[in-house]
N, C-alpha and C positions, 0 to 999 in steps of 0.2 A: 672128383672131390677127395679131400683127405678126411677119412672117417676115423675117429679116435674113440676107443672104449677103454674103461678103466680109469682109476683116479690116482691113488697112491702108487708110485712107480718104483718097482725094484728091477723089472726087466721090460724091454720094449721089443716088439716084433714088427718089423716093417715087411709087409707081404706084397709080393707080386710086382716089384719095381723092375724096370730096366736098370742095370747097375754098371756104372763106369768106375772101374776099380782104381785106375791111375797107378798101377804097379809098373815094374820095369818092362813087363811084357805087353803093357797097354791092354790088359785083359778087360773083357766086357761080358756080362751076362744078359741075354735078351730078356730073361725073366728070372728073378731070384728073390729070396727072403733074406733079411738081415736081422740077426738076433743080437740084442745089446743087453748086457748085464752090467749094472752099475754105470760106470763111465766108459766102458770099453766094448768093442765088438767081440762077441763070443763065437759067432758062426755066421757063415754066409753061403748060400746055395739055394737051388730050387726046392720048394716044398719042404721047408724045415718043419719038424714036429713042434707043436706048441709045448713049451716046457711046463710040465705039470707041477714041478717043484717050486716054481716061482710064487712067492707070497702074493705079489701083485703084478699083474701083467697089463701093459698098454699095447694095444694092437693098432697099427696104422695101415690102413688099406691103401696101397700105392699103385694100383693098376693104372697104366697110362702116365705114370710119373717116372722120371729119371732120378736115381740116387747117385750122388757123386760126392767126393770130398768137398768141404767148404773151401772157398777162395781164401787166400792169405794176403793181407796187405803188408808187403814187406818193408814199407817205409812210410811213416807219417809223423807229423809234428802236431799233436792234438792241441797245444796252446794256440794254434792259428784258427781254430774252428769257428770263432766268431767273426772272422774276416773274409768269409766267402763273398766275392763280388765287391770287396771294399776298395781294392787298389787297381790302378791302371797298370798295364804291362810295362815293365822296365827291366833292365839287366839286374841280375842278382845283387850286385854290389850296391846299387841304388835302392833296390827293393827292400833290402834288409834294414835300411834306415827307418822304415816304417814298422817293420816287424820286430826288430830288437834295437831300438834307438840307443845310441851310445851314451846319452846323458840321463837316461830314465832312472827315477828313484821310486816309481810306483810299484809296490808289491801287490800282486793279485791276491784276492782272498781265497781261502780254501774252497769256499762255495762256488766262486767263479770258476775255479779249476775243475770242480766237479761237474758243473753244468755244461761247460763248453766241451769237456771230454765226453760227456754223455751224449751230446748232440751227434758227434761223429760215430759213436758206438751204435746208436739207434739207426742211423743211416746205413751203416754197414751190415748190421744183423738182418735188417729187413730184406736186403738183396743178396744174402748168402755169403757174406764175408764172416768167417768164424774165428779168425785169429788176426792179430795186428802186432806189428813191431813199432812201438811208439818211442821216437827219439824226442823226449819231452824237454823243451827248453824253459828256463825261468828267467825273467828279466825284471830287475837287474841281477838278483841272486836267488837261489832256491832256499826255502826254509822247510823244516820237517812238516809243518802244518800245511803248506802249499802242496808238497809232495803227497801227503796223505789224502788231501782233497781229490787230487787227480786219480790216485790209485784206488780210492774207494769206489769210483765210478766203474772201474773194471770189475771190482769185487761184486758190486751190486747187480751188474748187467748180465752176468753169465758168459761174457766174451772171454776168449783166451787171449792173453797179451804177454808180451815181453816189453818192459819199459825201462828207459834210461833216465839219467840226469845229464842233459846236454848243456854244459856250462863252460864257456871260455874263461880264461883267467889271465889274459895279457891285455895291454893297452890297445885300444881300438886301432890306432894308426900303425901298429906293428903287425897287423894281420894282412896288410896290403902292400903292394909295391908303390913307390913314389909318393904315397900319401903324406908321410911325415913332412917332406919338403914342400908339398903343395899347400898345406894348411897354415893359416896365420898362427902366430904364437899364442894368442888368446884361446883359440880353439884347441890347440895342442894341450895347453894347460888344463882346460876343462876335461879333455879326454883322459889325461893322466890322473886327474883327481876323481874320476868316476869310480863308483863302488865296485870292488872286485874281491873275490875270495882267494885265500892262500891255498897252496897245494894241500897242506895239512888239514885245513878246515874242510876242503872239498872231500878229502879221503875219509875224514871222520863222518861226514854226512853220508858218503857212499856206504861205509861199513854198517851204519845204522839202517840205511835203506835196504841193504841186502839182508841183514838179520831179521828185519821186520816183515819184508814183503816177498822175498824170494821163496817160491813154492807155496804161496798163500792159496787159499780156496782149493785145497786138494791138489796143488800143483798147477792149476789153471792160470794163475797169475804169477809171473816170474819177473825177475829183474835182468837187466843187461847194463853194459857200461858204454859211455860215449865221451869222446873228447871234443865233439862237434867237428873240428878239423885240426890237423896237426899244426897249422900256422896260428891257430887261435889259442893254443895252450903252451905252457912251459914244458920243457923237455922232461923234467922230473915227474910232472903230472901225467904226461903222455905215457911214460914208461910204467908208472905206478898203476895206471889203469890196466895196462897189459898184464901186470902181475895179478891184479884182482880178477881179470878175465880168466886167466889160466888157473888160478887158485880155486875158483868156483865154477869153472866151465861155463862162462857167460859169453854171449855174443858181445863183440866190441864194434860199435858203430863209429865209422870215420868217414866224413865227407872228404873226398879227394878228387881234385881236378874236375870239378863241376863246370868251370868256366875257363876261357882262354886266359883271363886275367890271372887265375891261379897257376896256370902254366908259366906265365911270365914271372910271377912271384917266386916260384921254385928256382928259376934260373937266376933271378936277381939276389935273392936272400940266401939260398942254400947251395947254389951252383949245381943243382940237380933237380929232377922232378920230385914232386911230393910223394909219389910212390917209392922212389929210391930212398928218399929221406926217411920214411917210416921203416922201410926195410933195413936200412943201415943202423937204425936205432934198436933193432931187434923186436919190433912191435908186430910185424906182419906175420900172421899165422892163420890156421884154418878157422879160428873163431872170429876173425875180422870180417865185417861186412863193409866193403868199400861202396860208398853211396855216390852215385852218378857216374864216375869214371868216363866222362865224355872226352876229355883231352889227354887220354893216355896214348903212349906210343908203343911200338912192338916190344921194346925192352921192358917197359912197365908191365906189359901183359905177360911176358915170360916170367918175371918175378912173381906176379900175382898168381899165375898158374902153378908155379912150383910151391908157393906157400900154402895153397889150398883155400885162400880167401875167396869169398863170394862177392857178387856185385848186386846192389839194389838199383834197378833201372827204373827211372821215373820219366817216361817219355812225354807225358802231358806237361809236367813242370818244365822240362827242358825246352819244350816248344814255347810255352807261355813267356818264359824269361829270356828266350833267345840264346840259351846256353850252347846249343848245338845238338848234333845227333850222335849218340853213343855208337861205337863200332861193334855192334851186336855180334855179327858173325865172327869177327876176328877174336873177340873175347871167348866165344864158345870154342873156336878152333884151338885156343890155348887151354882148353879143359876147365874153364872158369864157370862155376854155377851162377846162374842169374835168377834173381827173383824180381817181382814187379811191385812198385809202390805208387800210391797216389800223391805222395808228399803231403803238403799241408793244404788246408782249404782255400788259402788265398793264392795258391799257385796252380791248383787244379779246379777249385771252386766246387768240388764234390769229392766224395770218397768212393766213387763208383768204380770198382775194380774191373767190371766188365768193359767199361769205356777205356780204361788203361790198357787192357789186353788187346782191344781192337786197334788202338793207336800203335801199340807195339808191333802188331801184326802188319801194319801198313807203312809206317814211316821209314822203315829200313829198306823198302823197295825203291826209294829214290837215291840210295847211296851206292848202288852197284848195278850196272846193266846186266850182269850175269844173274839171271833170275833163279839159277840153281842155288844161289847162296841165300835167297830170301827166307826169313823164318816161316815155317809152316804152322798150321793151327795146333797140331799136337805139341809142338815145341813151346808155343805160347801158353797152352794149358799147363804144361809142366812147370813153366816159370811162375804161373799164377798160383800154383799149389805146392808142388814138390820143392821148387826153388825157395819159396818162403819158409817151408818147414826146415830146410837145411840151414838157412841163414839164422833162424831162431834157435838152433841147436835142438830141434825136435824131430830130426830125421829118424825114422823107425817108430815114431810115436803118433804123428798125425800126417795127413796128406795122402793116405792110401786107405781104401775100404778093405780091410782084411782082419782076421782074428788077431787079437792082441793090441790092435791100434785103438787109440781114443776115438770115441764115436762123435767126431766132428764132421757132420755131413749136411747136405742140403737135398731137398726134393724139388725137382723142376717139372712143371706141367708141360708135357709135350704137345698138348692140344692148344697151343697158342700160335699167333701169327709168326713168331720167330722160328717155329719148327714145322710150319705148314707151307708147302710139303716138306717132309723130312728127307733130305737128300744125303747129307753128310753130317753126322752128329757133332763131330769135333769142330768142323768149320763153322757150323751154325752157332755153337756155343761161343766161339770167339768173335764172329763177325755179325751175328744177328741178335743175340741175346743182350739185354740191357739191365737185367735184374728183375724185370716185371713178371717173369715166368716162375720165379722162386716162390714156392708155396709153403715151405717149411725150412727152418734153420735149427739145427741141433748142435750143441756144444757139450762135450763131455757127457753125452747121454741124456741131456736135458733139452727139451724143446724150448727154445728161447724166443722164437718168432714164428708166426704162422699167418698166412694170408695177408701179409702187409702190416701185421700188428706185432709189436714187441711185447712179450708176455711178462718180462721180469721187471719192467719199470713203467711208470705212467708217462707216455710220450707227450700227451697234451700238457701235462703239468711241467715237464721239462722245457717244452717250447715256450710256454707262457713265462716261465721264470727267466729264460734266456732273453726274451723280449724286454722284460722288466729291468734286466741288467744293462741293456744296450745304451740308454742315455748317458750313464756314467762312463761306459766303455768308449762311446764315441768321443767323449772329451779326451780320453787317452789317445785315440787315433788322431784327433785334431792336434794335440800337443806334439805327437810324433811327426806330423806333417810340418809343423812349424820348425821343429828341429831339423828335419830333412831339408827344408828350404834354406836354412842357415848354412848348411855345409854341402848341399847337393852339387853345386857347381864344381867343387874340388873333386868330388867323387866322379863326376862326369868327365872331367879332364883326365883323371887317372884311367878310367875305363876306356876312353877313346885312344889314349896313348898305347894301352895294352892291345886294343883291337887292331891297331895298325901294325903291330910288331910281327915280324916273321918268326914263327916258332917251329917251322919245319913240318907243319901239318895243317889241315883244315877240317873243321867239323861243322861248318855252316854250309847251307845250300844256296844256290842262286848266283847270278853273274857278278854281284857286288861283293862276294866273299873274297877277302884278301888271300 
């Protein structure tokens, strides 16, 4: 049991836990105390003295529990949180017709953004995810009020977050190969007339976003930038976001080569891969997080490795949408840091990072018969924690239990079936645990969830309000489905043409892979 004494907290002492540090030496204490002062870890070691100078002290008795850094969800789109289980599996390019319909004019309310963001937060906090990198999209366009609704959820919840504005600004058919020629004139005209923001308008919005939200809540809530994907924005906007990223030291989210179709697009539109395209434009650097990176080749990986960019690996999403299997070992061999993400709720149907870690630990075993290249449990754990910290530009601040680091940690009950018998801690964390053994989640020194209950918000009220919003939201889903039916056959033809094309590599499994 977790026993807590004390009320008004200035310091917290966790006593008698087994401690997994997650430092470069993969250190571990069989039994140690953790002293937290304010938001940070002050000391760690066996039998720490009780600090008499603390005005208020909370003591957490942690015998039989494992203390470790909280998991980090390296990539999610919170606006998809109401769509778990809503859509059948289709390739990305068809799937997006339901997610971000090209003709939509429905602006979500700030309250809708708040509630659907909070749903994902509650799910993550309860199972030990302490930080998230949210690439938040707005359809058809973002507004300050909609952005504030989403950001307030992170402020209220106690979760650590880096959040972007993911907003394309080019005509729909220019994002794809072959589509312009496949579409009827009337559909092309509708797409050309759809609402879009200018580069100047988006940059003004971003500057306001950064000024108001970056470093909020004592630095726990931060901003990042996103172009969505290089083919979805104008060149001036792509490069201007790089300037913002460098000027404020912000992560830069870019979806690159998620699908084979995007490989074909690079060849058709730019005469080069999309990795080479952003590199040649001077965008690629150590702040960039390349999302997916499934259809990259060795030359792409060399460029990525030299730049210092990291990769967000979303293995469940890649499987659900049939995008392919990312070349995990080859990316790591090029020195590229990898974090793990659940992506959005309609492509994973959950935000459970324990499941993501397990799939990441398994799926790459069918890509190479040389079993010595397969990811091992410690490597997956590092991606779940340290990789996410690096991608969020929080390396040296979170992801390790050591003095000076932010107190973002979880306590796991080792007296559960997942750890009985306890043969190998790291393997069982990756392959046995599903989040049900997490008994406490702490972010920035504050206990935000305990024994399956989030302490910062009313979960039942959030769920009830989400259900009340669904009738109107289902109307939007139905309208998106009608739009998708209108144009879906042209997207299918585009997809099949690209699927049949030889691009010099294969990222699919099975005898039918071209």
